[in-house]
C-alpha positions as CSV (number, residue, x, y, z in Angstrom):
1,M,22.4,-3.2,20.4
2,A,20.9,0.0,21.9
3,S,17.5,0.5,23.3
4,I,15.6,3.7,24.0
5,T,12.6,3.9,26.4
6,T,10.3,6.8,26.9
7,N,7.4,7.2,29.3
8,T,4.5,9.1,27.6
9,P,1.5,10.0,29.6
10,S,-1.6,8.2,28.2
11,A,-3.7,11.4,27.9
12,A,-0.8,13.0,25.7
13,R,-0.5,9.8,23.6
14,D,-4.2,9.5,23.0
15,A,-5.1,13.2,22.6
16,G,-4.3,13.5,18.9
17,S,-3.8,10.1,17.5
18,P,-6.4,7.6,16.5
19,G,-6.9,4.5,18.7
20,W,-6.4,0.9,17.6
21,L,-10.0,0.6,16.7
22,E,-9.8,3.5,14.3
23,R,-6.5,2.4,12.8
24,L,-8.0,-1.1,12.3
25,A,-11.0,0.5,10.6
26,H,-8.7,2.5,8.3
27,W,-6.8,-0.7,7.4
28,A,-10.0,-2.6,6.7
29,E,-11.2,0.1,4.3
30,G,-8.0,0.1,2.3
31,Y,-7.5,-3.7,2.3
32,P,-9.7,-4.6,-0.6
33,S,-8.1,-1.9,-2.9
34,W,-4.6,-3.1,-1.9
35,K,-5.6,-6.8,-2.5
36,A,-6.9,-5.9,-6.0
37,N,-3.9,-3.9,-7.0
38,S,-1.5,-6.5,-5.6
39,S,-3.4,-9.2,-7.8
40,E,-3.2,-7.0,-10.9
41,F,0.5,-6.3,-10.3
42,Q,1.3,-10.0,-10.0
43,R,-0.8,-10.9,-13.1
44,L,1.0,-8.2,-15.2
45,L,4.4,-9.4,-14.0
46,A,3.6,-13.0,-15.0
47,M,3.0,-11.7,-18.7
48,T,5.6,-12.0,-21.4
49,D,6.9,-8.7,-23.0
50,A,4.7,-9.5,-26.1
51,E,1.6,-9.9,-24.0
52,L,2.2,-6.6,-22.1
53,A,2.8,-4.9,-25.5
54,R,-0.6,-6.1,-26.7
55,E,-1.9,-4.4,-23.4
56,G,-0.1,-1.3,-24.3
57,L,2.4,-1.6,-21.5
58,T,6.1,-2.2,-20.9
59,R,7.6,-4.1,-18.0
60,D,9.1,-0.9,-16.5
61,A,5.6,0.8,-16.6
62,I,3.8,-1.9,-14.6
63,A,4.2,-0.3,-11.1
64,Y,3.0,3.0,-12.4
65,H,0.2,1.6,-14.2
66,V,-1.1,-0.3,-11.2
67,F,-0.1,1.9,-8.2
68,G,0.7,5.3,-9.8
69,A,-2.6,7.2,-9.2
70,R,-2.7,5.8,-5.7
71,M,1.0,6.7,-4.7
72,G,0.7,10.2,-6.4
73,I,3.6,9.4,-8.9
């Protein structure tokens, strides 16, 4: 097992990157959307192919339907 250690001055590290509080705020903003998408994804996965067809979906289109716009695909 290899290990690489670097020493970065704190001023250089903090200059252009957000601090932990900003990263936490960013995560908190996105969490509700992620949770809703995740729940929708699980709900659709639990459906039969016939149920998906009634929704106008196929099993291979579930990920695109739920996450496509957000992921830019």
